[in-house]
MILORO-63779 format. One line per field, with one value per residue (C-alpha): x, y, z; residue number from 1. Coordinates in nm, 2 decimals. Layout:
<pts>
east: X,...
north: Y,...
up: Z,...
num: NUM,...
</pts>
This chain:
<pts>
east: 4.74,4.41,4.43,4.49,4.19,3.97,4.08,4.00,3.66,3.58,3.68,3.45,3.16,3.20,3.23,2.92,2.72,2.82,2.73,2.39,2.31,2.42,2.18,1.89,1.95,1.99,1.66,1.47,1.61,1.51,1.16,1.13,1.25,1.02,0.71,0.79,0.90,0.60,0.60,0.60,0.25,0.32,0.53,0.26,-0.03,-0.10,0.15,-0.07,-0.17,0.02,0.02,-0.16,0.13,-0.03,-0.37,-0.39,-0.74,-0.80,-0.92,-1.06,-1.17,-1.43,-1.31,-1.31,-1.61,-1.70,-1.87,-1.67,-1.30,-1.10,-0.88,-0.53,-0.35,-0.16,-0.48,-0.65,-0.37,-0.37,-0.74,-0.71,-0.44,-0.62,-0.95,-0.79,-0.61,-0.95,-1.09,-0.78,-0.80,-1.17,-1.12,-0.84,-1.07,-1.35,-1.12,-0.96,-1.25,-0.99,-1.01,-0.64,-0.59,-0.96,-0.90,-0.65,-0.89,-1.24,-1.36,-1.52,-1.87,-1.79,-1.60,-1.91,-2.09,-1.77,-1.70,-2.06,-2.04,-1.71,-1.85,-2.16,-1.94,-1.72,-2.01,-2.16,-1.81,-1.84,-1.54,-1.53,-1.26,-1.31,-1.14,-1.24,-1.12,-1.23,-1.34,-1.49,-1.50,-1.65,-1.55,-1.88,-1.76,-1.44,-1.48,-1.33,-1.11,-0.99,-1.10,-1.40,-1.46,-1.76,-1.72,-1.95,-1.79,-2.00,-1.98,-1.73,-1.66,-1.64,-1.55,-1.66,-1.63,-1.83,-1.74,-1.92,-1.71,-1.45,-1.70,-1.78,-2.15,-2.15,-1.94,-2.04,-1.92,-2.11,-2.12,-2.20,-2.23,-2.10,-2.12,-1.87,-1.79,-1.42,-1.27,-0.91,-0.77,-0.40,-0.30,-0.49,-0.83,-1.07,-1.41,-1.68,-1.99,-2.03,-2.35,-2.39,-2.66,-2.69,-2.57,-2.62,-2.48,-2.18,-2.18,-1.94,-1.92,-1.62,-1.68,-1.54,-1.26,-1.27,-1.01,-1.13,-0.79,-0.58,-0.33,-0.06,0.23,0.49,0.73,0.79,1.11,1.40,1.75,1.99,2.23,1.98,1.65,1.39,1.60,1.55,1.53,1.81,2.17,2.25,1.98,2.11,1.93,2.19,2.11,1.74,1.74,1.95,1.71,1.41,1.55,1.60,1.24,1.11,1.33,1.20,0.85,0.70,0.51,0.50,0.67,0.54,0.73,0.70,0.67,0.76,0.57,0.86,1.12,0.91,0.87,0.54,0.30,0.57,0.66,1.03,1.03,1.39,1.26,0.96,1.20,1.38,1.04,0.97,1.30,1.22,0.88,1.06,1.29,0.99,0.82,1.15,1.13,0.75,0.68,0.38,0.40,0.18,0.27,0.22,0.17,0.23,0.49,0.62,0.34,0.11,-0.06,-0.43,-0.52,-0.80,-0.60,-0.33,-0.56,-0.52,-0.14,-0.17,-0.40,-0.16,0.11,-0.10,-0.23,0.13,0.25,-0.06,-0.07,0.30,0.28,-0.08,-0.03,0.28,0.24,0.41,0.16,-0.08,-0.25,-0.24,-0.20,-0.32,-0.12,0.09,-0.06,-0.27,-0.45,-0.13,-0.21,-0.56,-0.45,-0.22,-0.40,-0.76,-0.94,-1.20,-0.94,-0.75,-1.05,-1.19,-0.85,-0.83,-1.19,-1.12,-0.78,-0.94,-1.19,-0.91,-0.69,-0.99,-1.09,-0.74,-0.69,-1.00,-0.81,-0.60,-0.75,-0.70,-0.63,-0.51,-0.23,-0.39,-0.15,-0.39,-0.70,-0.92,-0.90,-0.95,-1.32,-1.27,-1.37,-1.42,-1.68,-1.45,-1.14,-1.12,-0.93,-0.85,-0.49,-0.38,-0.05,0.01,0.30,0.11,0.08,0.02,-0.21,-0.47,-0.43,-0.69,-0.96,-0.88,-0.91,-1.24,-1.38,-1.26,-1.42,-1.75,-1.73,-1.59,-1.73,-1.69,-1.34,-1.00,-0.78,-0.41,-0.18,0.04,0.31,0.42,0.75,0.98,1.31,1.60,1.78,1.91,2.20,2.31,1.99,1.76,1.93,1.61,1.52,1.46,1.71,1.74,1.57,1.29,1.24,1.23,0.97,0.76,0.75,0.68,0.38,0.24,0.26,0.06,-0.20,-0.19,-0.26,-0.54,-0.72,-0.66,-0.49,-0.28,0.04,0.35,0.61,0.85,1.13,1.40,1.71,1.85,1.97,2.28,2.12,1.76,1.66,1.53,1.21,1.12,1.13,1.29,1.64,1.61,1.88,1.68,1.41,1.65,1.85,1.54,1.42,1.75,1.70,1.36,1.52,1.53,1.88,2.14,2.37,2.64,2.41,2.36,2.01,1.88,1.69,1.36,1.42,1.29,0.95,0.94,0.64,0.42
north: -3.07,-3.17,-2.86,-2.63,-2.78,-2.73,-2.37,-2.31,-2.47,-2.27,-1.94,-2.03,-2.10,-1.78,-1.57,-1.74,-1.67,-1.30,-1.27,-1.43,-1.21,-0.90,-1.00,-1.05,-0.71,-0.54,-0.70,-0.60,-0.25,-0.21,-0.33,-0.10,0.19,0.10,0.09,0.41,0.63,0.57,0.26,0.30,0.18,0.17,-0.14,-0.29,-0.24,-0.24,-0.52,-0.78,-0.59,-0.38,-0.01,0.27,0.30,-0.01,0.17,0.51,0.60,0.97,1.15,1.51,1.66,1.93,2.25,2.21,2.37,2.11,2.15,2.12,2.17,2.28,2.00,2.07,1.92,1.67,1.52,1.53,1.34,1.08,1.04,1.00,0.74,0.53,0.57,0.44,0.16,0.06,0.03,-0.17,-0.42,-0.47,-0.54,-0.79,-0.95,-0.99,-1.13,-1.39,-1.43,-1.39,-1.12,-1.03,-0.65,-0.58,-0.52,-0.25,-0.03,-0.11,-0.10,-0.40,-0.31,-0.23,-0.56,-0.77,-0.68,-0.74,-1.07,-1.18,-1.08,-1.27,-1.58,-1.57,-1.54,-1.82,-2.05,-1.98,-2.00,-1.63,-1.40,-1.03,-0.86,-0.49,-0.15,0.21,0.46,0.79,0.94,1.28,1.31,1.59,1.63,1.69,1.69,1.68,1.66,1.91,1.64,1.53,1.17,1.15,1.25,1.21,1.22,1.18,1.03,1.11,0.97,0.70,0.51,0.14,-0.14,-0.50,-0.85,-1.12,-1.48,-1.79,-2.11,-1.92,-1.83,-1.47,-1.40,-1.02,-0.73,-0.38,-0.02,0.18,0.53,0.53,0.76,0.66,0.81,0.71,0.78,0.74,0.70,0.77,0.46,0.38,0.67,0.54,0.63,0.33,0.32,0.29,0.32,0.29,0.33,0.31,0.57,0.56,0.35,0.39,0.22,0.41,0.40,0.66,0.70,0.92,1.13,1.01,1.22,1.32,1.14,1.25,1.41,1.11,1.01,0.79,0.69,0.59,0.35,0.20,0.34,0.25,0.37,0.11,0.10,0.08,-0.08,-0.13,0.10,0.42,0.65,0.49,0.60,0.57,0.83,1.05,1.35,1.36,1.01,1.05,1.38,1.21,0.91,1.13,1.32,0.99,0.89,1.23,1.23,0.88,1.03,0.92,1.15,0.97,0.74,0.51,0.52,0.31,0.41,0.11,0.10,0.01,0.21,0.53,0.47,0.28,0.48,0.72,0.87,0.92,1.27,1.24,0.99,1.21,1.49,1.26,1.18,1.55,1.60,1.32,1.48,1.81,1.64,1.48,1.82,1.97,1.71,1.76,1.41,1.31,1.06,0.77,0.70,0.35,0.32,0.03,-0.15,-0.47,-0.46,-0.76,-0.73,-0.66,-0.74,-0.52,-0.43,-0.28,-0.06,0.26,0.23,0.19,0.48,0.71,0.61,0.69,1.01,1.13,1.05,1.18,1.51,1.56,1.55,1.59,1.94,1.87,1.96,1.64,1.41,1.24,0.97,0.74,0.36,0.22,-0.11,-0.30,-0.64,-0.70,-0.99,-1.19,-1.19,-1.33,-1.69,-1.62,-1.33,-1.39,-1.23,-1.07,-0.92,-0.77,-0.62,-0.47,-0.31,-0.17,-0.04,0.16,0.28,0.43,0.61,0.76,0.87,1.03,1.21,1.37,1.43,1.53,1.62,1.33,1.00,0.67,0.32,-0.03,-0.21,-0.55,-0.83,-0.96,-0.88,-1.12,-0.90,-0.57,-0.55,-0.57,-0.23,-0.09,0.15,0.29,0.36,0.63,0.43,0.06,-0.06,-0.41,-0.59,-0.84,-1.08,-1.36,-1.47,-1.17,-1.38,-1.37,-1.00,-0.86,-1.10,-1.01,-0.64,-0.69,-0.87,-0.59,-0.32,-0.50,-0.54,-0.18,0.03,0.37,0.39,0.42,0.11,0.14,-0.15,-0.06,-0.32,-0.54,-0.65,-0.94,-1.04,-1.08,-1.32,-1.64,-1.81,-2.08,-2.07,-2.04,-2.17,-2.14,-1.79,-1.49,-1.28,-0.90,-0.94,-1.15,-0.87,-0.60,-0.81,-0.84,-0.46,-0.39,-0.63,-0.51,-0.15,-0.23,-0.39,-0.09,0.14,-0.07,-0.10,0.26,0.16,0.38,0.21,0.20,-0.06,-0.25,-0.11,0.14,-0.05,-0.40,-0.44,-0.60,-0.71,-0.79,-0.82,-1.16,-0.99,-0.93,-1.27,-1.50,-1.66,-1.89,-1.79,-1.85,-1.62,-1.35,-1.35,-1.33,-1.03,-0.85,-0.83,-0.65,-0.32,-0.11,-0.02,-0.28,-0.28,-0.10,0.19,0.08,0.10,-0.24,-0.30,-0.29,0.08,0.16,0.04,0.21,0.39,0.37
up: 4.74,4.91,5.13,4.84,4.65,4.96,4.99,4.62,4.65,4.97,4.78,4.49,4.71,4.91,4.59,4.44,4.76,4.76,4.39,4.45,4.75,4.54,4.26,4.49,4.66,4.32,4.20,4.51,4.49,4.13,4.20,4.50,4.29,4.00,4.22,4.41,4.13,3.91,3.70,3.33,3.26,2.89,2.97,3.19,2.96,2.58,2.52,2.35,2.04,1.79,1.86,1.68,1.43,1.27,1.23,1.07,0.96,0.87,1.19,1.18,1.51,1.52,1.68,2.06,2.22,2.48,2.81,3.13,3.14,2.83,2.69,2.59,2.30,2.51,2.66,2.32,2.15,2.43,2.40,2.02,2.04,2.30,2.10,1.77,1.97,2.10,1.75,1.64,1.92,1.87,1.50,1.58,1.84,1.58,1.32,1.56,1.80,2.08,2.35,2.38,2.44,2.51,2.88,2.81,2.62,2.76,3.12,3.29,3.19,2.83,2.79,2.87,2.55,2.35,2.51,2.46,2.09,2.04,2.21,1.99,1.67,1.79,1.85,1.51,1.33,1.22,1.18,1.08,0.89,0.93,0.94,0.97,0.71,0.84,1.18,1.26,1.64,1.84,2.21,2.39,2.75,2.96,3.33,3.57,3.73,3.39,3.45,3.20,2.84,2.61,2.23,1.93,1.62,1.32,0.97,1.06,0.74,0.82,0.58,0.68,0.54,0.73,0.70,0.81,0.81,0.62,0.34,0.26,0.34,0.36,0.23,0.31,0.36,0.61,0.75,1.12,1.42,1.76,2.11,2.37,2.73,2.83,3.18,3.26,3.43,3.50,3.28,2.98,2.84,2.84,2.68,2.94,2.73,2.35,2.15,1.77,1.70,1.32,1.03,0.65,0.35,0.21,-0.17,-0.30,-0.67,-0.77,-1.08,-1.41,-1.54,-1.91,-2.12,-2.46,-2.53,-2.39,-2.65,-2.50,-2.71,-2.45,-2.29,-1.95,-1.81,-1.58,-1.61,-1.76,-1.47,-1.18,-1.30,-1.02,-0.80,-0.99,-0.68,-0.48,-0.43,-0.80,-0.89,-1.16,-1.31,-1.60,-1.70,-1.68,-1.87,-2.15,-2.16,-2.17,-2.47,-2.65,-2.58,-2.70,-3.01,-3.09,-3.14,-2.80,-2.57,-2.23,-1.99,-1.72,-1.39,-1.07,-0.70,-0.48,-0.15,0.08,-0.11,-0.06,0.32,0.34,0.55,0.67,0.34,0.26,0.12,0.00,-0.24,-0.32,-0.40,-0.65,-0.80,-0.84,-1.01,-1.25,-1.33,-1.39,-1.64,-1.81,-1.84,-1.98,-2.26,-2.32,-2.18,-1.97,-1.69,-1.59,-1.23,-1.10,-0.73,-0.49,-0.70,-0.53,-0.28,-0.21,0.13,0.08,0.44,0.56,0.87,0.65,0.45,0.66,0.63,0.25,0.23,0.42,0.17,-0.13,0.03,0.08,-0.27,-0.45,-0.25,-0.32,-0.70,-0.81,-0.92,-1.13,-1.50,-1.62,-1.44,-1.68,-1.49,-1.18,-1.22,-0.89,-0.91,-1.15,-1.24,-0.93,-1.08,-1.05,-0.67,-0.71,-0.64,-0.35,-0.18,-0.28,-0.57,-0.36,-0.12,-0.41,-0.59,-0.26,-0.19,-0.55,-0.53,-0.21,-0.33,-0.64,-0.42,-0.21,-0.50,-0.68,-0.36,-0.33,-0.71,-0.90,-1.22,-1.33,-1.46,-1.29,-1.43,-1.32,-1.50,-1.56,-1.67,-1.94,-2.14,-1.94,-1.62,-1.80,-1.73,-1.35,-1.20,-1.55,-1.42,-1.15,-1.37,-1.63,-1.90,-1.93,-1.92,-2.01,-2.07,-2.36,-2.39,-2.57,-2.93,-3.16,-3.37,-3.10,-3.01,-3.26,-3.13,-2.77,-2.85,-3.03,-2.72,-2.49,-2.71,-2.69,-2.31,-2.25,-2.54,-2.39,-2.25,-2.41,-2.42,-2.35,-2.42,-2.12,-2.15,-2.44,-2.59,-2.68,-2.54,-2.79,-2.57,-2.72,-2.54,-2.29,-2.08,-2.38,-2.70,-2.91,-2.80,-3.02,-3.21,-3.25,-3.59,-3.43,-3.18,-3.46,-3.66,-3.34,-3.28,-3.65,-3.64,-3.31,-3.41,-3.71,-3.49,-3.25,-3.54,-3.69,-3.36,-3.26,-2.93,-2.71,-2.60,-2.37,-2.47,-2.24,-2.23,-2.34,-2.24,-2.21,-1.85,-1.71,-1.39,-1.28,-0.91,-0.80,-0.69,-1.05,-1.21,-0.95,-0.94,-1.24,-1.49,-1.80,-1.67,-1.55,-1.87,-2.08,-1.88,-1.95,-2.32,-2.38,-2.46,-2.78,-2.69,-2.59,-2.29,-2.48,-2.57,-2.94,-3.08,-3.18,-3.50,-3.31,-3.23,-3.58,-3.46,-3.12,-3.25,-3.56
num: 1,2,3,4,5,6,7,8,9,10,11,12,13,14,15,16,17,18,19,20,21,22,23,24,25,26,27,28,29,30,31,32,33,34,35,36,37,38,39,40,41,42,43,44,45,46,47,48,49,50,51,52,53,54,55,56,57,58,59,60,61,62,63,64,65,66,67,68,69,70,71,72,73,74,75,76,77,78,79,80,81,82,83,84,85,86,87,88,89,90,91,92,93,94,95,96,97,98,99,100,101,102,103,104,105,106,107,108,109,110,111,112,113,114,115,116,117,118,119,120,121,122,123,124,125,126,127,128,129,130,131,132,133,134,135,136,137,138,139,140,141,142,143,144,145,146,147,148,149,150,151,152,153,154,155,156,157,158,159,160,161,162,163,164,165,166,167,168,169,170,171,172,173,174,175,176,177,178,179,180,181,182,183,184,185,186,187,188,189,190,191,192,193,194,195,196,197,198,199,200,201,202,203,204,205,206,207,208,209,210,211,212,213,214,215,216,217,218,219,220,221,222,223,224,225,226,227,228,229,230,231,232,233,234,235,236,237,238,239,240,241,242,243,244,245,246,247,248,249,250,251,252,253,254,255,256,257,258,259,260,261,262,263,264,265,266,267,268,269,270,271,272,273,274,275,276,277,278,279,280,281,282,283,284,285,286,287,288,289,290,291,292,293,294,295,296,297,298,299,300,301,302,303,304,305,306,307,308,309,310,311,312,313,314,315,316,317,318,319,320,321,322,323,324,325,326,327,328,329,330,331,332,333,334,335,336,337,338,339,340,341,342,343,344,345,346,347,348,349,350,351,352,353,354,355,356,357,358,359,360,361,362,363,364,365,366,367,368,369,370,371,372,373,374,375,376,377,378,379,380,381,382,383,384,385,386,387,388,389,390,391,392,393,394,395,396,397,398,399,400,401,402,403,404,405,406,407,408,409,410,411,412,413,414,415,416,417,418,419,420,421,422,423,424,425,426,427,428,429,430,431,432,433,434,435,436,437,438,439,440,441,442,443,444,445,446,447,448,449,450,451,452,453,454,455,456,457,458,459,460,461,462,463,464,465,466,467,468,469,470,471,472,473,474,475,476,477,478,479,480,481,482,483,484,485,486,487,488,489,490,491,492,493,494,495,496,497,498,499,500,501,502,503,504
</pts>
């Protein structure tokens, strides 16, 4: 028995030794092959900071008429990618006061100034949150050996927020001109020399769009079977066409629809979803309904470093449908003031301000609004939007006073009561809730107030729903069940008493 055990142990040791030697030889062989076949430098460099896909400012090159060697598209694209990456890592460095990634995009001499600036900011407890929104580069020179390039980037739009001890001390948007020398090192373009030649304050004021003929009498719309997932797998043109006919026959003239940021592909637009949106607009047009299109639903990241991604998303959606005859207006964001506490009021307002500029630059025809959740926030950015939208789910006894106050503060723009309603839920989770009759009385009274105050309106909503996603009101059953019963039509397709007052 002892002899057998020794033989087994000897066999195991020999096998282990052979395997270890094989692994060492395999590793050395792989390393030798890696070094001699041309290492993939993309795996050696550019690993500390997110890539250019996280940073997508608009970039418009001037036609190539540079001195020296002509540059082909492959080299131009490589230069552009490394240039934008260089901006991105610099902005991350200024935000964090850390130097990670700088060495991959700047040569030794160029790094010195950046490191000195970061050290100074760190010593003075200063941080900078910044992004660029637009670049207009010109290739001035490309060397015959393909190792050096010179570009001038004119009218670069830069947004900056400067903080000292976490307190905002400066917010500015500038338009600047930069001249840069690039060297090709390790297969990547690095900035060797950078000079900021000019800088001016950028203060764009988009034109106001006439809204004299605006006459919104509408409703917020989701299909009954798939609320908050209107453009998903259950998308049905038959259902939407039938519902739009109900809305039109009820005496309404418009619907409010929602484009969810992630659902529509974020920065990389999902054009299959856009096609469904276009089909929905077609059905609205067929029923003589106009559409207020709300962007960025279920989105709450107002981080400056995400702005360029958000803008590419908005750019794709707006360009896709801006010429559709059913489009009435753009609603930049639904209830953004609910994010003030968690995301920072200044961050949210700055994001909205810049997004208004972008949408108005792309679409100079359709008016723009913001769907504020209450009357108190309605004055924010009042000079940038074309009409004022607010939501009201509070005591109707105080509505007239709130409207009077808004009209004093915003005397020259239409007011649209963009969301209002009452749930008819009364059950296990809310035994003292409201009835169908209470809901009808509510809509009768608020329509009287709407008429008396000459408001435009969009009620919430056509249907009772059988299910409500947790993202809408959370998981608490009394909130979810309440949200299911705001409709003018119940889950069985029967018109509730409130339907009589769907309009005045």
